[in-house]
VOPAGU-2260 file (C-alpha; in pm, 1 decimal, decimal comma):
REM VOPAGU-2260
SITE   aa  ch    i         X         Y         Z
SITE  MET   A    0     285,2    -101,4    1627,0
SITE  HIS   A    1     185,2     248,0    1681,1
SITE  GLU   A    2    -211,9     430,6    1836,8
SITE  ILE   A    3    -301,7     734,5    1902,1
SITE  LYS   A    4    -631,1     924,5    2025,6
SITE  LEU   A    5    -775,0    1174,4    1785,5
SITE  GLY   A    6   -1107,9    1296,0    2055,6
SITE  ASP   A    7   -1342,8     979,7    2019,8
SITE  VAL   A    8   -1130,0     863,7    1675,1
SITE  THR   A    9    -869,9     569,4    1763,1
SITE  VAL   A   10    -580,9     575,5    1460,6
SITE  THR   A   11    -354,4     269,5    1462,9
SITE  ARG   A   12     -74,8     196,7    1234,6
SITE  VAL   A   13      -3,1    -155,8    1101,7
SITE  GLU   A   14     291,5    -173,3     901,7
SITE  GLU   A   15     248,3    -418,1     643,5
SITE  THR   A   16     639,3    -359,1     478,9
SITE  HIS   A   17     884,1    -176,0     570,8
SITE  GLY   A   18    1278,6    -190,1     317,2
SITE  PRO   A   19    1392,5     -83,1     -45,2
SITE  ILE   A   20    1214,6    -234,5    -350,9
SITE  MET   A   21    1429,8     -59,5    -637,9
SITE  PRO   A   22    1662,9     213,1    -764,8
SITE  ALA   A   23    1561,4     548,8    -731,6
SITE  ARG   A   24    1578,0     686,3   -1144,3
SITE  ASP   A   25    1364,3     400,5   -1210,4
SITE  PHE   A   26    1104,8     497,2    -902,3
SITE  PHE   A   27    1129,5     844,1    -983,9
SITE  PRO   A   28    1254,0     805,7   -1356,6
SITE  THR   A   29    1243,3    1267,9   -1387,5
SITE  ILE   A   30    1438,2    1372,0   -1104,4
SITE  PRO   A   31    1763,4    1546,4   -1217,6
SITE  GLU   A   32    2065,2    1323,6   -1051,0
SITE  ASP   A   33    2207,2    1674,0    -860,1
SITE  ALA   A   34    1881,2    1604,2    -691,1
SITE  TRP   A   35    1965,3    1328,8    -535,7
SITE  GLN   A   36    2279,3    1466,9    -453,6
SITE  GLU   A   37    2112,0    1790,2    -301,0
SITE  HIS   A   38    1937,4    1574,9     -64,3
SITE  ARG   A   39    2095,9    1285,8     -12,1
SITE  ASP   A   40    2125,6    1381,6     399,7
SITE  LEU   A   41    1774,7    1422,5     447,2
SITE  LEU   A   42    1696,0    1083,5     248,1
SITE  VAL   A   43    1984,8     818,4     363,9
SITE  PRO   A   44    1882,7     551,7     528,1
SITE  ASP   A   45    1586,5     609,5     592,6
SITE  HIS   A   46    1421,8     684,1     267,9
SITE  LEU   A   47    1663,4     546,6      10,4
SITE  SER   A   48    2023,0     361,8     102,2
SITE  ALA   A   49    2383,9     412,2      65,8
SITE  ASP   A   50    2536,9     209,1     -43,0
SITE  ASP   A   51    2305,2     113,2    -411,4
SITE  ASP   A   52    2119,6     417,3    -409,6
SITE  LEU   A   53    1725,0     202,2    -341,6
SITE  VAL   A   54    1452,0     360,5    -245,1
SITE  HIS   A   55    1281,6     302,0     124,5
SITE  VAL   A   56     892,4     276,4     149,9
SITE  ALA   A   57     653,2     126,8     401,9
SITE  MET   A   58     380,8     -45,7     335,7
SITE  GLN   A   59      70,0      49,4     616,8
SITE  THR   A   60    -294,3      51,8     661,8
SITE  TRP   A   61    -372,9     298,7     900,7
SITE  VAL   A   62    -697,9     119,2    1152,1
SITE  LEU   A   63    -937,4     417,5    1279,7
SITE  ARG   A   64   -1231,1     286,7    1550,1
SITE  SER   A   65   -1458,8     501,6    1649,5
SITE  GLU   A   66   -1783,3     470,8    1824,9
SITE  GLY   A   67   -1818,4      66,9    1771,8
SITE  ARG   A   68   -1755,1     127,3    1375,1
SITE  THR   A   69   -1361,6     -32,6    1170,3
SITE  ILE   A   70   -1218,3     112,3     950,8
SITE  LEU   A   71    -911,3     117,8     694,5
SITE  ILE   A   72    -701,5     346,7     521,5
SITE  ASP   A   73    -520,7     194,4     284,7
SITE  THR   A   74    -499,9    -222,7     244,9
SITE  GLY   A   75     -94,2    -218,6     132,8
SITE  ILE   A   76      21,9    -499,6    -121,1
SITE  GLY   A   77    -177,7    -830,4     -57,9
SITE  ASN   A   78       1,4   -1166,1    -119,3
SITE  GLY   A   79      23,1   -1431,1    -338,3
SITE  LYS   A   80      -8,3   -1076,2    -643,5
SITE  ASN   A   81     141,8   -1077,0    -964,6
SITE  ARG   A   82     330,7    -714,6    -870,6
SITE  PRO   A   83     632,3    -733,9   -1160,1
SITE  ALA   A   84     701,2    -344,0   -1176,6
SITE  VAL   A   85     874,0    -400,1    -799,7
SITE  GLU   A   86    1096,7    -746,5    -727,9
SITE  PRO   A   87     951,0    -782,2    -321,4
SITE  TRP   A   88     595,7    -726,9    -423,6
SITE  HIS   A   89     551,0    -956,8    -649,4
SITE  ARG   A   90     480,6   -1301,8    -503,4
SITE  GLN   A   91     507,7   -1184,9    -163,0
SITE  GLN   A   92     352,4   -1381,8     213,8
SITE  LEU   A   93     390,5   -1148,2     466,6
SITE  ASP   A   94     124,2   -1207,1     774,2
SITE  TYR   A   95      -4,7    -932,0     754,5
SITE  LEU   A   96    -384,8   -1063,6     861,3
SITE  GLY   A   97    -162,8   -1144,9    1179,3
SITE  ARG   A   98     -49,5    -742,1    1241,3
SITE  LEU   A   99    -414,3    -662,4    1181,6
SITE  ALA   A  100    -530,2    -940,4    1425,5
SITE  VAL   A  101    -175,1    -776,0    1731,8
SITE  ALA   A  102    -346,3    -465,9    1653,8
SITE  GLY   A  103    -771,8    -621,9    1689,8
SITE  VAL   A  104    -906,4    -637,5    1416,8
SITE  GLN   A  105   -1022,3    -987,4    1183,7
SITE  PRO   A  106   -1078,9    -906,5     884,2
SITE  GLU   A  107   -1466,4    -959,2     967,1
SITE  ASP   A  108   -1464,6    -628,0    1160,6
SITE  VAL   A  109   -1369,4    -463,0     962,7
SITE  ASP   A  110   -1678,5    -214,2     849,2
SITE  LEU   A  111   -1549,3     -12,3     587,4
SITE  VAL   A  112   -1253,2      11,0     349,3
SITE  VAL   A  113   -1076,0     333,3     230,8
SITE  ASN   A  114    -851,0     381,0     -23,9
SITE  THR   A  115    -644,5     692,0    -126,3
SITE  HIS   A  116    -616,2     652,1    -435,1
SITE  LEU   A  117    -557,3     300,5    -714,4
SITE  HIS   A  118    -220,0     238,2    -673,1
SITE  LEU   A  119    -188,7    -142,0    -633,3
SITE  ASP   A  120      14,6     -85,9    -331,3
SITE  HIS   A  121    -271,1      74,0    -181,1
SITE  VAL   A  122    -539,6    -172,8    -246,5
SITE  GLY   A  123    -361,1    -469,6    -182,3
SITE  TRP   A  124    -553,2    -707,1      22,8
SITE  ASN   A  125    -901,8    -550,2    -130,5
SITE  THR   A  126    -958,8    -931,8    -221,6
SITE  ARG   A  127    -800,4   -1248,0    -146,6
SITE  ARG   A  128    -740,5   -1531,9    -343,2
SITE  ARG   A  129   -1012,3   -1795,8    -305,0
SITE  LEU   A  130    -961,4   -2132,3    -531,9
SITE  LEU   A  131    -796,0   -2061,6    -817,2
SITE  ASP   A  132   -1039,3   -1668,7    -842,2
SITE  TRP   A  133    -986,5   -1343,9    -660,8
SITE  ALA   A  134   -1263,2   -1216,0    -402,9
SITE  ALA   A  135   -1319,0    -882,4    -305,6
SITE  ASP   A  136   -1324,8    -920,1     163,3
SITE  THR   A  137   -1463,5    -553,5     242,9
SITE  THR   A  138   -1661,3    -290,6     128,2
SITE  ALA   A  139   -1416,7    -100,1     -26,3
SITE  LEU   A  140   -1452,6     348,8     -73,2
SITE  VAL   A  141   -1270,6     487,2    -332,8
SITE  LEU   A  142   -1114,0     811,8    -237,6
SITE  PRO   A  143   -1143,6    1089,3    -527,2
SITE  ALA   A  144   -1487,9     947,2    -636,2
SITE  HIS   A  145   -1445,6     959,1    -988,2
SITE  PHE   A  146   -1276,0     606,6    -901,9
SITE  SER   A  147   -1573,3     506,8    -714,7
SITE  GLY   A  148   -1769,8     310,8    -971,0
SITE  ARG   A  149   -1459,0      28,2    -983,9
SITE  SER   A  150   -1515,7    -248,2    -774,2
SITE  ALA   A  151   -1217,8    -498,3    -582,2
SITE  LEU   A  152   -1220,6    -723,4    -836,8
SITE  GLU   A  153   -1198,6    -425,0   -1111,8
SITE  ILE   A  154    -867,3    -299,7    -946,1
SITE  GLU   A  155    -722,6    -636,9    -878,6
SITE  ARG   A  156    -793,4    -775,6   -1247,0
SITE  ARG   A  157    -571,0    -430,4   -1333,2
SITE  ALA   A  158    -335,6    -421,7   -1103,2
SITE  GLU   A  159    -266,9    -805,1   -1190,1
SITE  SER   A  160     -53,9    -649,8   -1602,0
SITE  TYR   A  161     125,7    -401,3   -1426,1
SITE  THR   A  162     447,8    -279,2   -1514,3
SITE  VAL   A  163     690,3     -58,2   -1502,9
SITE  ARG   A  164     583,0      40,1   -1855,2
SITE  GLU   A  165     263,5     145,7   -1785,8
SITE  ARG   A  166     365,2     327,8   -1519,8
SITE  ALA   A  167     341,7     742,8   -1560,3
SITE  PRO   A  168     603,5    1040,0   -1433,3
SITE  PHE   A  169     607,7    1036,3   -1095,0
SITE  SER   A  170     604,0    1431,4   -1121,9
SITE  ARG   A  171     228,2    1421,4   -1324,7
SITE  TYR   A  172      32,2    1297,2    -996,9
């Protein structure tokens, strides 16, 4: 866990998971092969596996604390979620809440969750399984503002039906 102080704000990085998720050509289908080769020395081993060309990513939350308030920036993938497009994330079971606790945060301590965008790897812990359905845990503010009308449950239901074919090429973002 990494922590820095910026003025009166303490910023703590809480990692949910880190590692390979899928072949680079599947994750970034519009990037030409020669670009991978040209930049290989910068990518291996932190962002790309040397032997099988799997993309490595870190899923994390940024905890901001100031003036008695606790804000989370993004909430990762979540446990038990249907994520068939990315096999390592599909119905994963990790101790994210334990890692938050090590950082001194319990879910009930969170005043606000800010989602930088609505990709499934940024909204996962906005909801948790309660009996047979998903329930929202916190008040989520989604940036940019044109997404702010969506509830955490709407986002989760959309993410549950997500498939690889629905993903737009990365270059469009």
